[in-house]
N, C-alpha and C positions, 0 to 999 in steps of 0.2 A: 287790860293792862297795855296791850299794844295797839289799842284803838281809842279814839276819842269820842266815839258814839256814846251818848248818854240816853238812859231810859228812865225818865222821870214820870211819875204818876201813872205807872203801869198797873192796871187793875184787873185785866182779863188775860186768859190764856192766849187768845189770838194776838193781843197787843205784844205779849212777850215773845211769841213766835215771829211776829213781824220784825221786831227789834233784832232778834238773833239773826234773821235772814239778811239783815242789812250789813253785817260784820263779816269781813273776810278773815278767817282764821289762818295765820301763817307764822312762821318764825318762832323764836324762843321768847319765853315770857320771863320776867324777873322771878316769879315763883318757881317756875321750872328750873331755872338756872341755879337759884339758891338751893333747891332740894338736891340738885345733882352735886353741888360743891360741898354742902354742908352735911348732907345725909347719905346719899347713895355712895359717893366716892369713899368718904372716910369710914363709914359704918358697915357698908355692905360690900362694895367691890374690893376695897383694899384688903379687908380680912379674907375674902373669898380667894383672892389671888395669892395670899400668903398661906393659904391652907388652914386658917384660924377661924373661919366663919362658923358660928354656932347656929344651926338650923333648927327650926324655921325662923326666918325673919319676915315680919309683916310690916310694911310701911304704908300708911294710909295718909293721904293728903286731902285736906279740905281748904276752902278759900279763907277760913277764919283761924285754922290751926293745923298743926301737923302732929301726928301720933305715930310713934315708932314703938313696936312691940318686939322684944327678943324672948324667945322661949327655948329652953334646952330640952 
């Protein structure tokens, strides 16, 4: 998301590793920023600071979706 490097026609593990080694990982990503703003702040940190968080809270993020589970 923060890098324009493309990996087309990757067919081996070695090719994938070489691609990843070319990328410098740093800074915020749109996914991380949106997760912070839309999930963690309002659904986890806000209720926790107000003493209203129902534990445990499990937040699982993947590149294609985001799953939030609240159990009491």
